[in-house]
N, C-alpha and C positions, 0 to 999 in steps of 0.2 A: 433704737438703732435696728434698722431693717438690712440686714446683710445682703439680701437678695435684690432690694430696691437700690442699694448702693452700687452694686456691681452691674445692675441694669443700666445705671447712668453711666457707668464706665464704658459698658458696650455701645451705648447711644453716642457717646462722645468719640469712641473710636470710629464708628461709621461716619459721623460728622466730619471727623478730621480727614478721613479718606476722600469723602465728596470735595471738601475744601481743597485738597491736594491735586484734584483733577484726576483722580484714579479710575474714573468711569466716563463713558461717552458724553459729549455736551448735552446738557439738559436733563442728564440722569441725576437723581437724587434731589431735583426740585420739588418741594411739596411732600417730601418722602414722609410716610407715615410709620414713625417709630415706635408707636403704642402697641405694635404687635410684637415687639421684642420682650421676651420674658427671660428671666434667669431663675433657675429652679434647681432642686438638687437632682444629681443624676440618677438615672434608674438603678445603676449598680454603683455602690459606694466605693468600689475599687477604681472607678474612673476618674475620681477626683472629689472636689468639695461643691462645685457649682457647674451647672451647664446651661448653654444658651442656644436658642433657635434662630438667631439673628440672621445668619447666612440663608437659612432655608426660607424665611419669610420676606427677605429683602432682595433675593437674587434676581427675581423677575423685574422689579423696578429699577434695580441698578444695571440691568442687562449683563450680568455676570454669572458664571456657573456657581452653584452653590459651594462646591469644595474650593474653588479658587477665591471666591469672596470669603469663605471661612479662613483661609491662609492669610489674607490680608487683615482681617479683623484679629486674628490670633497674634500677628505680629505687633499690633498696637497694644493688646492686652497683656503681653510679656512685659511691657515697660511699667505696668502699674504696680504701685507699692503692694508687697506681701504675696504678689503672684509668683510662685515658684516653678510652676509648670503649665503649659497650654497645649492641649492635644485637639486634633480635629479627627472626628470619628464619623463612620457611616457616611451618609449623603451630604454632611456638612454641620453636624453638631460640633460645638466647641465646649471642651471641658476644661475647667480650670482647678488648679490645687493651690491652696494658700499655705503659706508657712505657719508654724505653730504659734508665732508670735502675735498672729492677727487676733486669735480667739480671745485672749484675755481682754481686748478692748470691748468686746461684747459684755463681758462680765462687768467690767467697769461701768458700762452703761446701764446694765441691770441694776447694779447696786446704787448708782446715782438716781435713777428714776423710780426704783422701788415699785410700788403697786401700779403705777402707769406705764411701766415698761411693757410693750407690746400694744398699747393702745395706738389706734390708727385714725388718720384724717380721711380714710377711704370714703365715708359716707358724706363728708362735707356738710354735716348738720342737716342733711336733707330729711324731711318728714317721712316716716314710714308708719303705716298702721298695721299692726299685727293682731288679728282676731283669733283667738282660740278658746277652746273649751266649748263655750256656747251650748252647754247641755240643756236639753229641755228642762224647765223648772217644774218637774212632776216628781221629784224625789232626791234623795242624796246621790251623790256621783258614785259610780262603781269603778273598779279598777281599770276598766276600758277607757273610761274618761280620763284616768290618771296619766296615762301615756301622752295624750295629747296636751294635756295641761302642762306636764313638765317640758315637752318638747317645745311648745310654744313659749313658755317662759324663758327657757334657756336660750332659744333663739333670739328673743327680744333682747336679753342680757347681751348676747354676742354681738348683735348689730348695734346696740349702744356702745359698746366697747370698741367697735369698729368706726365709730363716728357718726352714726345715724341719730337723727331725733326721733326716738320710738314711743309711740303711743299704743298701749296695751288695751284692747278692747273685747268685751264680752257682749255677744248679742243674745238678748233674751227672747226666746221664742214664746212669747206670751199672747200670740193671736191665733193660733191655730186649733184644731179640733182636740188636740191632746190636753190642752188646759181646761177645756169644757169637761173632758174626762175626769180630770184632777178635781174640779169643782163638784161634781157629781160624787166622786169617791169621798170627798171631804164631808159632803152632806151626809152619807151613810154613817160615817164616825160621828158626827155631830149628833144624829138621831140616837146612835149607840150611847153616847155619853148622856144625852138628855133624858132617855128613857130607861136606861140601865139593861136594855135587851141586847144581846150579842148580835152584830150585824153580819149578815151573809153577804159576802162580796161577790156579785155575779161576774161571769166572764166579760172582759172588755173594760173592767175597771180596775184601778190600782189596789191591790190586796195588802200592801206593805203596812207593817206595824207603825212605820214613821208617821202615818197619818193619825195615828190614835191620839197624840197629844194635840193635834190641830183641831181635831173634833171636839176635844175637852175644852180647849180655849173659845171655840165658837159656841158651845153650850153655856160657858160662863159669860160670854158676852151678849147672847140673845135668848137665854133661857128656852123655852118651847115656842118661841114665837113663830118659828118657820116650820114646826112640825104639821105635816099635811098640807102646806101652802104649795102653790103651783111652781113648778120649776123656774118660771120667767121671774118670779119674784126674789128667790133665793140664789139662783145661779150666779149672776154678777157679782154678788157680795162675797159668796163663798169662794168663787174662782179667784178673785182679787186677793182675798185673804190668804188663801192656800198658796198662791204664787209668791206672795210676800214672805210667807213662813219657809216655803222651800228655797227661795233665794237667800234667806238668811242662813239656812242650812248649808247651801253650796258655798257661801262665803266663808263659813266656818271650816268646811272642808279644805278650801283653797288655801286658807290661813294655815292650816296644819301642813300643807305642802310648801309654806313660804311664798304663796302667790298673792299678788295684789294687782287689780286693774286699775287703769286710769279712767276707763269709761264703762258704764254699763248702759247699753242702748236697747231701748224696749221696741219690739217689733210692733207692738199695739200703737206706739206713738206715730206711726206712719199713716195710720188711717183711723182716727178717732174724733168724733164730733165733727166740726166744721174742716177739720184738716183731712186732706185725701192726697197725701204725698205720692201714693201709688198711682192714682189717677192721673195727676199732673206730670208724672214721669212718662206715663203711656202716651198721653197727648203731645208731649214734647217729641217722643220718638216717632210718632205718627208724622208731625210735621217735617222731620228731617228724613222721612222715608223709611225708617227701620221698622214701623209698625203698620200693619195693613190687615184688611179683613179678607180671609180666604179660607181655603179648605187643604187640609193635610192630605198627601197621597196615602193610600193604605200602606202599612210597614212591609218591608221585605225580609223574609227570614224571621228573626226573633220579634215578637210584638214590642212596640213602643207604649210605654204606660200611659202617655198622656194623648194618645191618638183617638180622636173622635171624627166621625164622618159628618161634619157639619160646618157651617160657615161660621168662622170664630176670629177673634182677634189674635193676630200672631206676631211674634218679633222674628224680624228677618236675620236669624243667627247664622244661616248658611252664608251670608255675605262676609262673614267674620270667620269662617273655617269650620262651623259646626256641621253636624250630619244632616239636620233637619230643623226647620223653623219651629218655634216653640210657642204654645199657647200661653196667653195672659190672663184670659178669663175662662171661668168654669161654665158649664151649660146653664147654671142658675144665676149668672151674672157676677158671682163673687170673684175675686182675684186669685189666681194661681199662687202658689208658694214662690215661684219664680219670679213673678211680678212683684211680689214685695222685696225679694232679694235685690232685684234690679233697683228698686227705689233706695233700698239700704245702702247699696254701694254708690248710687249717685250722691247720697248725702255724705258719703265719705269724700268723694271728689269735691263736693262743695266746701268741705271743711279743710281742703288743702292737700289732700293725700293723693299724689299720683302713682306712689308706690304703695300697693296693698299686698299683704299677705294673709291668707285664710288657712287655717290648720283645720282639716276635716278628717273625719273616719274614712277608712278605705271603701266602705259601701256607698260613698258619695263620689265615687270615681267617675261614673257616667254623667255628673252634673257639672264637670269642670269646664269642658268646652263651652257650655252655653253661658256660663257666668263670665268666662273671660271675653266672649263675645260681647256681652251686655257691657262690661267695663269699658271696652273699646268704643261702644256705641254712645253711652252717656258722657263720655269725656272727649268725644271728637278724636279719639285715638291718642290722647295725651297721657292717659293713666295705664298702669298694667297691673294685673292681678296674677300673682303666684300662689298656686293652690298646693300645700304640702299634704299629702295623705298618709294617714297613720294606720298601720296595720295592727291586727288584734294582739291582745296580750292573753297568753295562756298560763293560768294561775295553778301553781302546784304547791304541795306541802310535803317535803321529803319524796319527791318523785311522783306522788299521787295527785291526779287532778283534782282542783277545787272547783266545784261547778257553781254556777251562778245564773239567775233568771231574774231580770228586773220585775216583769210582769207577775211572776209567780210569787214575789216578795221574798225570795230566798237567796239573792244575790250578795256578793261579797262587797261591801263598800269601800271606797277609797279611804276613809277614815280608818276602818278597821285594819287595813293593810299598813298604813302609816303608823297607827298605834302599836302594830305587832312588831315592825321591823325597823321602824324610826324613818324620818324624813330623808336623811343623807342616802341611806341604802336605797330607798324608792327612787330618789331623783338620779342618782348616779347610774343605777342598773337600768332605768327606763331609757337612758342615753347611751348605753353602751352596746347599741345596736342601731344601725341604720332604721330610720322611721318607716321605710317601705318594707321592711322585712318583719314576719311575725316574731313575737318576743316571748320566751318561755321565762317566766318569773316564778322562782321557788322561794317560798317563804322562809324555809330552813337554811338554804344555801347562802342566801343574801346576808346572813348575820355571823356566818362562819368566820372566824379569825384566821385566815390561811391566806397565802399567796394565790389560791385558786379563786378567791373573792375579790374581784376588781376594786370595789370601793374601799374595802379594808387596806388592800395593797397600797392604794394610792394615799389614804389618809395616814397609813402608818409611815410612809415616806416622809411626809411633813412632819409628823410627830418625831420620827427619827432625827430629821434635821434639827428640830428645836433641843432634843435631848443632847446632841452632839455639842450644840451651843452652850447649853447649860453646863455640861461636863467640862468644856473648855474654860468657862468662866471660873469654875472651881479650881481647875489644875493650874491655870496660869492667871493669877491675879492681875488686875489692870488692864486686861484686854478690853476694847471698846465693845459696846454692846449694839449700837446702831449700825445697821448695814451700810450706810453711807461712809463710815469711817473706814471700811475696808476697800474703799476706792483707790486709797493711797498704798495698800499693801502690795508687796512684791509679786503681782499676779502672774508675771512672766515665768515664775518658777512652777507653775502648773504645766508639767511637760509629759506626764504619764499618759498612756493612750487611754486610759480609763477617764482621767481628768479632761483631756481634750475632747473625748467623745460626750463628755457632759456639757462642756462649753459649746459645742456644735449644737447639741440638742436644745439648749438654751437659746442659742442664736436663731433657731428655726421657728420660735414662737410667734414673733410679729408676723412673719408670712403665714403661719398657720391660722393666726386670726383672720387675716384678710381673705384667705382662701375658703375657709369655713363660712364666713360671712356671705361671701359672693355666691357660694354653692348652696347656702341655706342649710347647712349641716353641722349642727351643734355636736353630733356625735363624733366628730374629728377631734374637738377638744378632749373628749373623754378618752379617746384612743391615744391622743398625744400624751395626756398626763400619765397614762399607763405606761407609756413607753419611757418617759422621763423618770418615773418611779422605778421601773426596772433597771435603767442605767445607774440610778443613784444606790439602790440595794446591791446591785452587782458590784459597784466600786467599794461600798462598805464591806462586802463578804471578801474582797481581795484583801482589804486590809487586815482581816482577821488571819488570813494565811501568810500575808507578807507585811510584817510590822511597819516597813518603811513607807507603805502606802496608806497608813492611818491617817485620818484627818487631823489628829492631834499628836504632834510630836514635840514632846516637853523640852528637849534639848535643842530645838530649832524653832525659835519663836516667828521668824520671818516666814518659814515654810507653813508653819501652823496658821499664820495670819492669811496667807494665800489661800489655803484649803478652807478655812472658815469663810472666807469671802464666796467661794464656790458653794459651800453649803448654804449661806444666805441667799445666793443666786437661785439655787434650786428651790428653796423655801418660798422665796418671792414669786417664782413662776408657778409653782405648785398652788399657792394660795390664790394667785389672780385666776388661774384656770378653773379651780374649784368654785370660786365666787361666780364665775360666768355660768357654771352649771347649777348654782344655787346650793352647793354642798359646803359644809363647814370644814375649814382647814384646822384640824384639832392639833393642840399642842402636845397633848399626852393620849395614849390609848388606854382605856380602862376595861 
């Protein structure tokens, strides 16, 4: 039950009625686009329960002044059931106030639908590809990868909850120079294991101890067969084995976060043996005019990293809004990283994904325009790429910075963080800030059991709800257990302002799901859950001071049933929201 969608329909019906009555000049209202009409919470809660922009967005098409049109629409809306007041404000906003008898209907729907309350058909089962993490397979993931992993996974959950058919994808960067470095680093650890001599790791190779067991396994497999052999003999073997071991490590790290992927796509598969997907993509773009041979102009101002003063193969990305055309081949004839990415995204289009979302680190911000241009080119404008950038995580312990450096081998791994504070704390706190803002993560504070710790505060609200229900069962034998049984409770007795506030908060959940999905902002779910938890804790605290507001009134079974229905409703929405975030809805706090 989406209250805002229901009243948006009422507003559209009011406009349609005015048109049918001939309230506007002849021809006005024909083919009127009513999709622009929205109903949302007013900016100031004192203005009412709902607000609509209908008069503002339709006035030009209907040939009416916004305020005059708002008055006409308001007159119709006053006749809608449960509407007690309609005000026209400012240039033509319409604010509606509903009677308290309306809100229990929302609770009844919540109790009847249970975990599916708030699910939306917004996505209409359209396929969406969400690619996230995609960390280079050169070592275990660090806490910086963690934020992108959690964000991408929560967004995939959110989109699925909003009705999209989501595919979660990890792009394995196994074809670049970094995996050759990995292979050479693994060889040094192999030689160390095979000879017993401590390896000196030169600059430019990976010094981390995580490669020691890889070297030991290689020594067990090959003995001393490759000691002193030329690199051309052992590099492909060692590189492939090391990549496989690193991906196993990464999968285990992701599992610790509760993350699973539907697809692991290998970059190397784009150009291996007789397969040259990258070359085929370039030639197809050449035929359509998006690729040509030419020279790049010298950069103005800051240097462009891929500028070379030579005739080269270029993608005409400026035709799609990019700042400069982009090279597809290096001077040695090999493909640029960008060329591989174009082929990869074309593969996504060929698999039926016209909506793609990539989650990247903030340092890739300069890469966004060219990739969006490429997606338009390979799909003939049919597909779209949305890139979500993830800002850095600053790791602290009791306010002191925790330093990390992947290449120095002294970084803090994702797994270490999860093992120290737990999956739930990591996931919730990674989402309790918008993805494009830096995040300070304190390992000590996120496990504090206090209201200042958001994940504890929200989980405690769910545990408190379950505790109230257990206490009610003990105090009043025979009370039903299933939430659906409370649909028939006298929910109209929920009249206290705190109870009405909770009902309104629950009512906003379906809209919140849709708005967060459209905006690609799962942090909105975390914020909403914190607000719902705050409302619930606040009402519980009021009952401590005012006994008649307690959830369990032993001498009034009907009122208790109504309030327990409210508790069930709160618990239901908290559990649904936490599931979207990938956080456990605990029944007891330990």
